[in-house]
DRENMARVO-712221 format. One record per residue: x, z, y of N, C-alpha, C in turn. Coordinates in steps of 0.001 Angstrom, whole numbers, plus 500000, padded with zeros to 6 digits. Layout:
BEGIN
XZYXZYXZY
...
//
This chain:
BEGIN
500337500032498785499771499763499738500892499980501341
501780500688501379502675501011502277503622499041502607
503647498904501422504151496891501607503396496205502120
501713496542501623501265495425501707500744495753503803
500552497083504378500387497919505454501101497009506610
502750497573506300503814496732506791503986495270506763
502821494310506181503350493123505760502330492954506853
500961493453507006499742492790508032499949493209509225
501164494386509037501567494696510970502117493626511092
503076492879510795504392492103510842502713490519511609
501948490077510369501794489122510403500911489828511901
500173490466512495499149490936513748500481490375514842
501659491213514575502949491107515759502479489653515920
502832488987514863503098487411515436502340486729516019
500500487258515869499888486269516256499673486965517566
499747487976518145499713488717519419501361487334520347
502182487614519293503424486905520022502957485731520742
501905484968519422502080483450519861500998483302520982
499801484508521086498726484503522438499517484700523638
500561485343523615500948485757524843501771484383525402
501815483756524741503325482463525074501877481337525175
501149481474525033499550480563525445498997480575526901
499339482174527043499094482269528469499825482258530096
498528482381531364499153482018531986500085483091532241
500370483247533660501142484226534623500650485666534059
501448486570534042500616488142533560499812488021532682
500036487361531355499868487230530258498296486658530134
498068486395531024495918485219531280496233483989530869
495056483535530024495072482117529663494077481888530974
495280479793531233494460479171532123492960478791532017
492430478870532770490712478735533086490963476861532842
489615477123532226489552475326532494489556474776533862
489173475578534905489252475072536373490779475266537114
491586475995536706493141475970537059494068475160536423
493748474714535291493525473685534115493866472392535003
492158472025534871492233470808535896492785470420537106
493178471128538350493782471786539131495323471239539489
495697471686537902497123471319537690496921469713537448
496452469176537570496356467717536760495220466706537985
494964467683538882493947467151540005494703465392540429
494808464322541155494814463979542099495453463790542935
496615463054543557496851463473545096496702462568545135
496296462275547364496225461127548265497783460549548134
497573459195548199498781458402548316499376458964549687
500915459206549794501531459294551396501325458458552172
500938458200553214500680457396554569501855456134554318
501583454804554593502497453822554847502792453773556277
504621453954556331504364454592558138506529453995557832
506279453194558851507984452437558936508216453350560292
509348454162560126509553454606561688510940453513561537
511288452306560987511516451336561772510805449944562144
510070449854561836508876449593562169508512449527563565
508244450783563745508241451852564917509649451528566284
510824451373565237511514451165566404511263449759567037
511297448791566177511229447356566555509983447132567648
509083447960567513507642447520568142508250448204569375
508600449307569964509120450117570828509973448813571884
511049448744571104511952447753571787511556446629572109
510516445987571285510458444356571325510862443659570836
511706443792569817513287442659569442513488443214567751
513616442487566978514396442396565839516104442284566053
516623442783565441518037442860565435518200442618563912
518768440995563678518998441030562134519907440389562054
520755441050561357522451440457560843522431439299560151
523366438840560640523865437472560018525145436850560072
525265435407559207527043435425558719527128434860560247
528735434894560229529287434540562017529506433257562059
529867432439561116528726431177561213529086430274559784
528192429762559018528161429360557914527275428376558053
527613426885558021526192425628558307525803426096557301
524080426089557885523115425517556744522662426904556576
523427428230556489522301428860556821522540430232558693
523309430064558694523141431054559881524237430288560787
524161429759561902525552429553563262524727428837564040
525506428245565008524860427967566636525464426505566538
524006426593567491524358424932567938525197424325569269
525067423184569459525728423115570748525557423656571950
523865424462571472523406424512572926523391426170572776
524071426689571810524157428396571824523373429062570320
522378428116569941520453428332569814521494428353568500
520735429768567831521058429992566404520466429160565791
520690428807564179520045427711563022520716428164562097
519589427397560710520053427915559255518699428310558639
519406428441557615518319429191556718518061430990556734
518865431411557235518995432801557536518425433008558463
519140432244559561518118432116560778516666432184561147
516458431379560278514860430900560162514169431704559414
515016433018558403513605434005558039514147435021559005
515069435275559680515371436033560929513423436236561581
513717434565562243512754434180563367511126434312562486
511370434320561591509375434433560128509087436051560599
510177436660560194510058437806560395509438438553561990
509997438369562994510260438429564075508590438087564781
508169436856563897507005436055563916505729436988563655
506125437234562165505138438486561487505492439744562207
506274440768562713505791442111562894505538442337564600
506264440986565288505760441063566608504866439788567506
504409439155566277503864438078566842504733436595567796
506078437247567547506785435833568556508626436340567978
508334434821567597509411434523566883510895434425567678
510701434438568814512292434319569452512078435834570260
511520437144569437511869438328570003512859438526568810
513771438303568745515065438322567564516299438088568433
517469439816567715518497439290568376519742439264566709
520604438477567379520950437858565970522168438587566831
522605439304565307524090440528565348525015439068564217
525612438662564725526969438057563580527538439427562984
527843439414561837528714439939561611529767439559560357
531094440295559756532109439594558983531503440796557750
532092439983556760532278440960555037531969442048555515
532614442372555705533178443780555937532049444862556642
531991444563557730531180445307559100529591445224558427
528979444033557261527789443979557036526662445471556933
527220446312555908526769446919555560526456448279556405
528032448694557193527763449710558085526797449341559063
526607448137559537526373447825560543524486448046559709
524109448098558455522865448500558398522846450173558484
523815450786557909523507452157557857523094452796558915
524164452474560176523586452794561521523364452381562363
522371451056561892521165450854562775521179450108563442
522724449752563284522741448114564605522072447253564647
521163447118563037520716446001562539519496446232562046
518455445975561661517211445925560846516752445426559703
517848444484559921517594444138558560518919443120557991
519566443051557325520391442033557039520633440405556301
520510439458556990519576437820556271521467437599556236
522394438227555159523459436831555613524011436454554209
523508435768553206524165434895551984524849436346551262
524081437429551075524519438657550826523572438950548983
524460438802548018523995439422546743523754440512546269
522841440330545598521780441821544850522754441928544179
523638443482543970523813443696542872524048445205542430
523996445933541602523532447439541374524161448294542312
525333447852542119527012448798543399525897449032544625
525843447428545406525352448199546359524119448486546450
523618448211545770522307449872546115522266450851545961
523503450836545162523849452866544465524626453121545256
525342452446545823526655453314546758527032452353548255
526162451657548649525950451239550004525590451686551136
523732452303550456522861453370551532522244451834551509
521797450666550704520833449674551121520152449391550345
518847448512550212517825448921549711517837447021549370
517787446018548508517161444642548459515913444187548486
515446443794549306513931443740549708513976441928548587
514070441840548324513979440774547297514764439290547573
514692438327547113515844437248546529514945435938547498
516237435264548380514832433923548351516733432735548412
517458433452547547518117431478547257519155432176546118
518856431599545230519602431791543527520561430871543785
521862431569543694523339431020543913523910430795543044
525476430756543119526044431095541820527580430030542819
528558430822542139529700430739542320530689430193541427
531631428984542511532138427484541453533608427460542292
533937426178542255534577425541543193535053424367543309
535421425028544202535892423249545336537309423110545091
537501421138544893538124420702544691538701419130545314
539619418707545073539888417474545765540274416460544489
539428415498544762539256414394543848540477414072543339
541617413952544182542844413390543573543265413892542247
542665415045542248543119415760540857542471415451539646
541422414723539397540896414571538514540613415398537397
539693416548538059539677417510537324537298417017536777
537588417720535228536627417936535012536095418869534928
536453420160534941536070421738535041536921422621535256
536767423685535838537636424433536399538369425437534764
538416424837533978538944425433532912540509424869532487
540538423870533489541569423034533665542410423423534871
542254424210535610542863424830536708544214425983536213
544636425883534788545683426617534734546923426866535446
547281427987535736548454427693536979547737427950538199
546747427539538490546621426577539909546247428149540745
546450427563542379546131428581543367544785428365543775
544121429284543844542639429270544365542232430447545682
541760430288546321541894430211547499540757431160547289
540110432649547617539163433271548224539301434475548791
537910435219549401537683435619550439538131437420549952
538941437774550589539050439083550204537820440373550340
537539441334549445536907442641549067535272441718549567
535399440765548159533869440024548501533579439692546629
532195439692546421532237439690544457532952437761544501
532807437473545326533324435671544768535492436172544352
535786437320544798537463437801544703537317438294543168
536025439471542913536316440128541284535740439043540564
534730437728540999534762437088539756535051435740539463
536718435789540645537369434874539870538303435763538940
538654436758538960539520437414538536538598438186536952
537877437436537440537246438503535441537197437059534935
536528435763535774536116434540534987538176434219534025
539411433854535208540175433883534431540870434158533604
540364436053533665540690437111532413540303436727531694
539234436777531598538298436378529741538491435206529291
539194434656529725539378432535529351541165433046529364
541823434291529482542696433843529260543889433102529805
543596432424531285543883431393531838544412431946533459
546073431963533361546640432563534322546698431589535649
546607432229536629546360431552538212546864432500539144
546696431975540104547116432535541622546298432907542548
545937434036543077544605434007544099545283433922545043
544836432946545951545382433103547086544255433872548607
543998435241548816543235435936549150543226436168551154
542147435665551582542222435330553103540952436347553283
540814436425554235540099437551555310538850437358555317
538193435742555717536870435409554927537053434309554795
535340433634554868535723432616553979536417431022555304
535764431489556403536520430251557292538087429954557170
539131431077556551540060430943556692540369431003555133
539474430427554236539613430709552936539657428981552635
538780428447553805538532426770553823538841426442554501
540151427045555911541068426419556658542121426485555366
542761427285554640543243427357553894543874426296552963
542732426016552135542118424780551836542850423587551886
542209423583553314542202421564553960543440421655554036
544402423031554581545838422771554488546939422453553549
545678422521551804546653422577551096547288423730550675
546972424854550976547458426341550372547231426539549369
546047426055548900545637425981548084545085424988546480
545097424916545220544187423773545132543030423488544515
542402425291544764541066424855544498540178426439545771
538988426282546200538942426870547203537210427425546350
537419429157546153535975429404545444535233430533545936
533709430130545733532989430841546655532071430358546096
530125431149546504529408430853546852528854428757546392
528136428368545448528099426313545380527522426346546752
526652427107547742525615426720549125527358427050550447
527755428042549546528820428301550538530009427243550651
530041426085549380531232425031549419531056424246549626
529467423766549885528644422634550048528533422688551856
528763423582551947528731424136553800529938424167553655
531474424180553541533012423889554029532961422883553633
532665422296553309532935420894552527532833419640553603
530865419622554254530530418665555587531360419459556703
533136420216556989533439420981557983534914419811557705
535261419883556611536378418636555808536907417764556525
537495416850556398537912415721557238537368414524556708
537892414208555203537069413576554619535899413873553342
534931414451553493534196415067552663534290414709551752
534143413235551389533499413034550319534929412591549218
536380413574550008537340413386548699537079414775548004
536243415366549165536276416506547900535109416858546926
534888417885545709533862418047545207534180419400544412
532614419656543846532192420688543552532503420640541753
532681421671541716533464421555539675531857421892539272
531232420684538318530104421847537754529643423087537171
531025423478537145531833425201536185530677426224537600
529626426845536918528874428192537308529383429271537049
530201429612537167530433431121537059530335432972537370
529233432284537926528584433584538509526501433278538389
526079435010538792525121434674539225524993435522540855
524475434757541602524697435193543147523241435325543436
522067436437543407520806436354543727521062436932545305
520969435880546156521124436406547522519482436483548427
519438437703549031518217437790549930518510439097551414
517601439297551581517534440534552831517855442168552117
518224442915552865518762443807552255518433444581553753
517869446249553042517605447089554965518272448242554649
518162449572555443518723450261554867517883451440554272
518615452131553043517988453104552502517748453756553325
515860454537552367515549455081553232514071455267554082
513475453872554561512850453569554991512189452192553873
510969453082552973510545451841551410509328451084552149
508814451763553417507893451022554006508630449706554618
509453450417555471510130448570556214510641447789554762
511333448204554168511491447333552927510036446508553100
509125446998552510507905445911551919507211445100553012
507618445645554152506880444478555193508452443323554702
510047443436554854509878442173555006510229441728553454
509994442748552255509465441371551113508272440779551473
507713441249551817505996440892551938506100439531552927
506590439902553163506984438278554631507878437453553493
508651437776553275509376436576552326508287436211551225
507936436988550738506906436651549705505689435429549887
505035436165550870504045435495551721504253434050552469
505634433360552800506574432340553027506294431642551362
506532432343550635507041431146549313505639431185548628
504807431687548782503494431872548379502712431088549200
503152430770550023502817429788550961503218428459550884
503365427792550333504483427035549896503610426745548390
503580426999547680502674427695546439501315426596546653
500809427419547251498841427134547978498992426102548895
500374425478549036500114424174550759499519424401551418
500263425627552554500219425998553515501280425318553874
501314424904555493502524423791555837502069424776557588
503454424366558322503281425017559799502832423868560016
502139422552559259501129421354560072499531422064559786
499634422127558806498046422674558810497351424364558642
498297424982558823498011426641558953496654426668559604
496809426186561251495799426432561627494444425852560954
494238425360560371492994423986560010492765425140558773
493979424915557895493380425926556685493003427601557031
493333428278557606493306429741558152491356429307558305
491264428445559589490012428064559793488291427371558718
489282426713557767488182426226557017488721426712555490
489974426842554810490378427113553565488887428407553042
488478427452551581487622428859551214488417429474549913
489872428525549280490808429551548579490396431096548838
490170432225548731490448433762548661491893433474548836
492757432846547899494170433496548156494784433056549174
493922431649550129494742431765551619494040432288552518
492589432209551902492220433027553215492833434817553213
493242435747552232493997436538552181495669436544552997
495943435402552562497359435040552973497137434627554735
496497433836555517496693434147556668495364434727557113
494933435928556502494305436812558127492750436419557793
491977435777557158490352435645557429489661435736556678
490321436958555651490016437715555162490920439077554373
489950440553554078490573441793553746491831442162555154
492291443055554812492754443731555501494627444118555231
495093442970554656496301442907554504497748443508556033
497333442519556208498970442448557504498562444672557564
497493445056558065497477445951559122497928447655557529
497610446955556595498306448190555149499361448338555708
500746446826556087501586446952556654502267447778558071
500893447669558897500986448301560205501281447647560821
500693445802560740501094444507561036499969444039561525
499635443126562784498000442444563044497720441457561715
496577441437561784496169440818560607496382439170560387
496970438263561238497532437287561326499122436869561194
499320438785560441501153437974560547501364437157559443
500919436573558594501643435480557979501162434361559018
500808433936558898499597432709560532500277432743561199
501230434012562014502286433910562572503155433815562090
503343433764561470505363433507560866505259432050559907
503962431644559980504114429971559304504009429106559999
503135429332561120503574428611562708504714428611563174
505317429500562669506924429804564288507783428325562532
507960429418561207508693428277560762508243427682559344
506960427534558969506687427002558191506786428037556515
506562427478555799507126427592554411508215427617554140
507876428428552529509716428185552369510325427162551950
509295426010551380509757425014551355510156424047552591
509703424099553148510218423576554917511209423787555656
511595425372555623512757426570555994513563425802555028
513967425995553716514903425374552283515505423713552858
514091423209553073514500421253553125515616421112554418
514737421496555346515711421179556644516861422148557160
517401423074556609518398423683556297519692423724555489
518522423384554455520037423486553004519535422122551666
518214421494552637517494421252551197517932418935551394
517504418198551542517005416779551205517131416536552559
516834417097553972516278416752555447517957417574555750
518648417824555618519973418710555893520828417922555776
522151418055555983523432417497555989524236418189554862
523850418968553640523830419735552771523149419272551997
522553418883552251520694418186550853520835418553549438
521100419818549303521633420730548127520083420360546887
519546420391546308518882420188545310518419421579544781
516660421492544779516506423053544786516934423454543501
516789422435542634517090423232541439516688425150540944
517719425814540907516561427324540570515836427737541724
515767427007542813515274427348543719513842426897544391
513384426460543253512288425222542886511360426168542497
509894426168542676508713426988542730508611427196541122
508386428071540606507793428010539502507046427741538239
506228427159538886505104425345538594505342424347538937
507059424273539236506575422243539957507645421881538397
508528420731538146508847420467537080510123419502537727
510918419556537033511438420835536613511177422255537256
511455423238536507510940424791537547511964425395537930
512000425768538800512939426951539476512556428498538793
512958429022539822513038430908539605511732431307541117
511644430775541490510880430976543309509240430880542603
509133432620542731507872432859541966506857433743543679
505507433184543966505081433885544484503927435133544309
504778436202544708503697437529544498501949437670545413
501109437849544223499977438246544843499224438632545918
499369438432547188498327438892547970497255439195547768
496638440062547448494909440558547272495682442384547022
//
C-alpha cells in the first residue's frame, strides 16, 4: 500500500506540473478572450515617405547620374542632360511633382555614388548600377527595380581577328577600378586558368582612352558601356564587341535604405512605364486613352479609375504625367540606346515578356 500511495503521489505531482506549465502568468490559464487578443489583426502602418516630403518641399528631385556615358547620361551641345537614365529621372520628377523639368542632375563617379545616396545629396541613383547582394547589405541602399538587363563583355580591335574572349591569353585588359567589372574579369580569367594583365583605370572614360591609345588589347565593361565607348573612337567600325557575356548585370535605380515608402514610389513609377508599353500607351496617345479607353488596366494606370497614385502620396494622374513627359519604357529605350539611337542596341533581354523573341521586361499589375 505504501508503494501504491507513493506512485499515486508521483502521478498527481506530474499532472499538477503539466497543468501549471499550461497556465499563463501567475499560474492562471489564459481565457479565450486573452488568447484571441494575442492574435488580433493589426492595422497596416501609414504609407509615409520622408524623402517624398522633402522633394515636395524643395520642389525638385535630385537624381544621381553618370558623369558622361553616351546613351545613358550625358550633356548635349546645349548643356542639357540626355540619355536612358536621364529620361527615367525626368519621368520620376513628373510622377512626383507633375513637372519633368523639376529635376537636378548630379553627376557622380563610381566611388561617389553610394555615399551621395547615404548622405542625402541625391534622392535616387539612376546610374547604370548593378543590383548585387553586397551592395544592399553593405552600402546602405535599396534597389527599386531593374530597367536594363546587361552583361559584361570585351571590346577588341577587328585587326586581332578574335572570335572569343578565350583567345585573350596573355592579353592586357583595360578595366575600371573598384567596380564589378574589375572583379568579373578576375573571376572569369581565373576560372579558366587564362593568364592576363589588368590595366586598371580610375573610371570608364580613362579605360576607353587607354584602349584608344593601345595601352591594352581589350576593354572590358558592361556591353552597353562598350557600345557607347565604340561610338567615340576614331574609327568605330574597326572595333568589335566579342560574343562572350561573362556576367549578369541587372541595372536599376537605387535609393537610401530606411525609407521603404520612397522605394515603392520609385519602383512603381518604373513599373508603370514598363506596363504602359505592354498596354500600348504611348506619349502620343496617352491623353486619348485616359479619356476613352475602356480597358480597366489602362484606366487604373492613367488615374481614370481608382486611387492608386494617392496610395503612394502622389496625384491620381502620376503615371499619365510621367508618360506625357517621356513616353513608355520602349520609347525611352528606342530613342536613347535602341534602334533610333547611335548605339542601335537590340532589345534582347530588355524586350517585353510577351514579345517574340521574349525578353525579361515584365510589368507588375497596378490594381
